[in-house]
N, C-alpha and C positions, 0 to 999 in steps of 0.2 A: 440675173447676175448679182443684184443687190441681196437677194435672198441667200444665195450661196455664200457671199462674202460676210453677211451678217452672222450666219451660223458659224462660219470659219473664224470670225473674230472672237465670238464667245468661246468656242472650243479652244482656240489658242490661249486665250486668257486663263481658262480653267486649268489647262494642262500645265502652263508655266507656273501658276501659283501652287498647284497640287504637287508638282515635282520639285518645288522650291527653287526653280531656276531664276525667278524674279520675285521681288517682294510685291504684295498686293498693290501698294500705292504706286510703284513704278509701272506695274502691268496695267493698272487702270488708266494711266496717262499715256504710256508709249504705244501700247497695242492699238487702241483706237486711232491715235494719231497716224500710225503707219497705214492702217486700213483706210483712213480718210483720204490719204494720198493715193492709195491703190485704186480707189473708185473714181479718181480724177477730180476730187473736190477739196484738194489740199488748200486752195486759196480761201475756202470758206471755213477752215478749221478754227480760226480765231472766233468767228461769229458763233459757231456751234458751241465752243467751249464757254464763251461768255453767256450764251443763252442757257446752257446747262448749269453754270454757276448761279445765274439769276434764279433759276427754278429751285435749286437746292439750298440757296442761301438761308431762307427761313428755317429749313430743317437743321442746317449747321448751327444757326443761332440758338434754336430750341435745344439742341443737344449740348451745346456749350454751357448754357445757363442751367439746364436740367442737371448736368453733372455737378456743377457748383452747388446747386440747391440741395440735391439729395446727398451729395457728399457731406455738406454741412449737417444735414439731418442725421446722417449716420454718425458723424463726429460727436454730435451733442446727445446721442443716445435715444433718438425717437423710436428706432426699430429694435432696440435691445430686448424688450419683452417678447416680441415675436421670435427673435433669434434664439433667446434662451429656451423658449418652449420647443423649438425645432431641435436645438442641440441636446436638450434633455432627452428627447425622444431618440435622437441618433446615437447617443453615447459614443462608443468607439467602434461600433459595428459597421463595416463597409456597406452592408446591405441597407441598414437603417439610414446611413448617410446619403446614399443615392436616392432612396425613396424620399427622404427629407428634402433633398434638393428639388425634386419634382413638386412636392407639396408647397414648399416655399415659393418657387417660381410661379406656380399656378395662383397662389393667394395674392402675391404682389402684382401679378398681371391684371388684376381687377381694375387697376388704375388706367389701363389701356395704353401704357407707354412701355415699349420694349426696353429702352435704355434704363429706365427706373428699375424695372424687374431685374435686369442683369447686374446693375450696380449693387443692389441690395443682396441678391442671391450670392454673387461672387464674394462680396465683402464678408458675408456670414459663413459661407461654406469653404472658401479657399483654404483657410488655415487647417481645417480638418483634413481635407484631401492632401494638403502639403505634409502634415505631420505623419499621416498614416501611409504615405507614398502611394496614394490612390491615383488612378489615371485621370488627369485633368480634362481629357477630351470626353470622358463620361459625364463630368459635371457640365461642360459647355453643351454637349449634345442633348442631355436631358432637359436642361434649362431652356434651350432654344426651342425644342419640340413642344414642351409644355406651354411656353409663351406663344408659339404659333397657333396652337388650338385656341387659347384664350384670346388671341388677337381678333377673333371673329365677333367679339362683343360689339354692340352697335357703336360705341364710342371709340373702338379700336381702329377703325379706318376702313377695312374691306367691305363690311356690311353697308356702311354709309355710302361708299363709292358705288356699290352695286345698286343700291336704292336710287341714288342720284342718276346714274347712267340709264336705268330702265324706268325711271319715274314711278317708283314704287315706295311703299311705306317700309321703313327699316324694320319695324316691329313685325310686319307680316313676313319678312324674310327670316328674321332671327328666331323668333319664338318657336315656330315649328321645327327649327333646326336643333333646338336644345337637346333632344334625345340623342341625335347623331353626334353632336359635339361632346356630350357626356360620355358616349362610347369612345370617342377619340381621346378624351382626357383619361378615361379608364385604361386605354391602351398604353398611354404614356406611363401611368403608374405601374402597370404590369411590366412594361419595358424596364422601368427603373428597378423594379424588384429583381428581374432576371439579371440585369447588368450588375446589380448589387450583390447577388449571389455569386456571380462570376468573380467580382472583386474580393468577396469574402473568401472564396476558395483559393484565390491567388495570395491573399495577404493574411488571412485568419482574422481573429477578433481579439480585442482586449476590452475589459471594462474601462470606463472613463478613469476611475481611481487608479487602476493598474497602469494605464497609459501615462497619467500625470506623474505617477510615482517613479517611473523608470528613469534612469539616467541615460541621456542620449550618448551614443558612441561617437567620439570625435574622429570621424574619418570621412574621406571623400569616396563616393561611389559613382559608377558610370551612368551616363544618360540612358534612359530606356523608353518604353512605349508610352509611359504615362506623361511625358512632357516634363515640366519642372515639378520637382517633388519637394519633400520636406528637408529639413536641415539635420535630421538625426535618423537613426535606424531603430525600428521597433521589432523585437523578435515576435513571431506570431505564435498564437496558441489556437489550434483547431478545436472544433467542438468535440472531437474524439480524443483530444489530449495529445495527439502526435503532431508531427510536423511534416509538411510535404516538401517537394522540391523547391528550392529557393526560399525556404522558410525563414532563413536568418536575415534576409535583406530584400529590399525592394529598390527599384531603380531610382536614381536621383539625377538631377541635371547639374547640380553645382555643389561645391563644398559649403558647409555651413559651420556656424560656431559650435563650440563644444556643448553649449547648453542654450536652451531657449526659455523664454518666459512661459510659465504654465498657462497664463491667461491667453496666449496666442492660440493655444489649442482649443480654447473655448470659443474662438471665433472673433469676438470683439472684447478688447481689454476693458473689464468693468471698472478699472481705476484710472482710465486715461484722463488727462487733464482737460480735455475739450468737453467733457460731459457737462450738461446744464440741467440737472434734475429739477431745479426750481422753475425752469421754463418749459417743462415737459408739456404741459397742457396748452401753453401758447403755441409751441411748435406743432403739436397735434392738430390744434384748431386751424393754424395757418395752412398746414398740408391739406386738411379736409376742405378748407375754403378754396385752395388752389385747384384741387381735383374737381370740386363741384363747378367752379368757373370754367374748367376745361370741358367738362361734360355738357354744360349749358352753353358753351361757346360764347361766353360774355366778351371775351377778347381773343385775339390771335394767341395761340399757345406760346410762341416765342416771347411775346410781350408779357404774358402771365409769369413765365419762368424768370424773365429778366427782373420783374418787380419782386417776385418771390425771393429770388436769390439776394437781391439788394436788401430787402427787409430782414431776411433770416440772418445775414451777416451783421447788419447794424444792431439788431436786438441781442443776438447771442454773443457777439464779439464787438462790443462798443469801442474798443481801443484799436487804433489803426494798425499797430504791429501785429495784433492777433488776427485781424482781417487779412492782412497780407500773407500771414503764415498759412491761413486756411486756403486762400486762393492758390498759393504756391504748392500746397500739398496735393491739390487736384489738377495742377497745371499740365502734368504729363498726360493724363487721360483726356483733358480738354484738347490739347494740341494733337494727340494721336487721332482722336475721333474726328475733329473738325478738318484735319488734313486729309483724312481718308474720304470724308464726304465731298470735299472739293475735288479730290482726285476722281471720285466716282462721277462727278459732274462732267468730266471730260468723256468718260465712257458713255453715259446716257445722252450727252449732248450730240456726240457723233452718231450714236445708234439712231437717235430720233431725227437729227438734222439731215442726214444723208438719205433718209427714207428706208433704212434697213428694217426698222421695226414694223413699219406698215407692210412692206413686201413679205416679211417673215410671217406676219399674222394672216395676211391674205392667202399665202401658200398653205399654211396649216389648216385654215378653214376650208380651203378648196380641196384638200385631200380627203375630207370626210365623205364617204360614199352616200349616195342618195338613200340607200337602204337603211342607213343609220338615222335618218331623219326623225322617226318616231321616238328614238332613244337619245335625242339631243341633250337631255339633262345629264345622262351618264357620260356622253361624249364631252360635254362641257366640264364635268368634274374631272375626267381623265386629262383633258387638255390644260386644266388649271394647274396641274402639277408642274409640267415643264415651263409653261408660259409665265406663271408668276415667279418662277425661279430665275428665268432668263430676262424677264421684263420687270419694270416697276409695277406696283399695284395700279398706279394711274394709267399706265400704258395698257394694261390688261383690261381693267374695268371700264375705261372710257373709250378704248380703241377696239378691243376684240369682243368684249361681252355683248355689245349691241348687235354685232354681226351674228354671233351665235344665237342670240335671242330671236333675231329676225328669221334665221334658218329654222329654229325650233317652232316658231309661230306658224310657219308654212306647213308644218306637219302636226299642228294641234297641240304642241307643247307650250304651256303657259310661261310667261316671263318670270313668274315667281319660282317655278321649278328650276329654271335656268340660273336665276340669281342664287338660289340656295346651293345648287351644285357648284357654283363658282367659288364657294368658300372652302371647298374640300382641300385645296392645295396650300392652305395657309401654314400648315405645320411644316411644310418644306420651304415655303417662301421665307420664313424667318432666318434661314441659314443662307439665303441668297447673297452673293457678293454685292448686290445693289441695295441691300438693306443697311443703312448706317448703324443701326443699333448692334448688329452682329460684331462690329469692330470694337464696340464697348466691351462686349462679352469676351472676345478672344484676347483683347488687349489687357483687361484687368486680370484675366486668368493666366496670362503669359503662355498662351497656346498659339501655335502657328495656324494661320487661317486654313492652309492646305490640310493640316492634320485634322482640324475640326470638320472640314468638308468631307474628307474621306470617311471619317467615322460616322458622321451624323446623317448624311443624305439617305442612306439605305433605311435607317430607322424612321426618319421623317416621312419618306415615301410610304412606308408601311402604315404609319399612323394616318396619313392622308387617305389611304385606301380603306382603312377601317371606317373613317368618317363617311366616305362615299358609300361603302357597302351598307353601313347602318342606315344611311338616308334612303337607300333603295329598299332595304328590308322593312323599314318603318313606313314606307309609302310617302315619304316627304318629297321625293323627287322621282 
């Protein structure tokens, strides 16, 4: 019964947010509360929620101070050189912009933190998508999928969890997986190229100079598939010199002013008053030291970001009014993300506390036929897609993976192969409603979570299957 109710709770949640019948934060709180009562454990709801909040409080604290820290770093211009290089490559070509989104997300993902990746990527690319009326779900989908593949780095989390759960060395798991993960990243770039061509066909291209030279038309246009768009309209010019259907306009979600700053089109205003060019190397060194301390685990990550945010604010903005202004500038993101994390704590608390997760995992493992025993690595890879989407990484790697490894060992499949296969689903995992960082992504991009889910899941599944197939092809698993 708990198995059925567990799947029903997850399905209800997904249907409600994808059909926009409820907001994610309301669904994360109310749906599990109702199902907790339905299983006859309503009296324990408070305990489950408090336990869930306690488990996710460090994550919420980390995200809060990470948003402040990297928000300040963006404000002071630390990432401007990278952004300028990407934007110079992108110009005003939708195909180049989507590919640039994938490249930027992959590069920034090297720090192992999804929230950081999404903050920098959206801050850099959002103005381009907005100005050209490109689909914002393309941006969020490509960024999330690229980050999901890169999330398998040893300091990203899943690899370390798999190594801990199965008592293995993380390098023995990760290093042989590099060719398969490289194929997954290549698949993301190909996907970005294809989606970019589709956007180019829909919108056409302009050179950067032409785009900046055009006067925006002061009119309001209706909302469309791209979510929020820009504040002006750009006529399109196709490579053949003609125009296609809908060439004169692209959908927009809101009226905009008659004119915009040209600098907004470039992503980050090069003349913004918060820039601190004289402190560039201090900020670069501080960020490098912070990331090094994270990788070496010198302190808990929330503590590192708390100290880093305090030091960054104090050095870059020594006057109290300036510090308050920077904190206020990022308060919306902090509140939205931390609120979503604590709402997710209700969902995970009920799912775990009632025993639904355990029963669901046992049922899934029990459905694997004995004949599939010698192929448990492939089975593990396939199961990692839905399980890491519907469960936290902790739940999957510490609760389900040991059972799969034991089943594989009975058929001569090594734990290393099982551990490597378990990483295949990470491209999909990063768009899970249980991943706090995804709310940073959709929040900053002003995209509905349901829209992001509908668009991204199919591409993320395809990318995960490419990783799994490459692992089998290369004999890694």
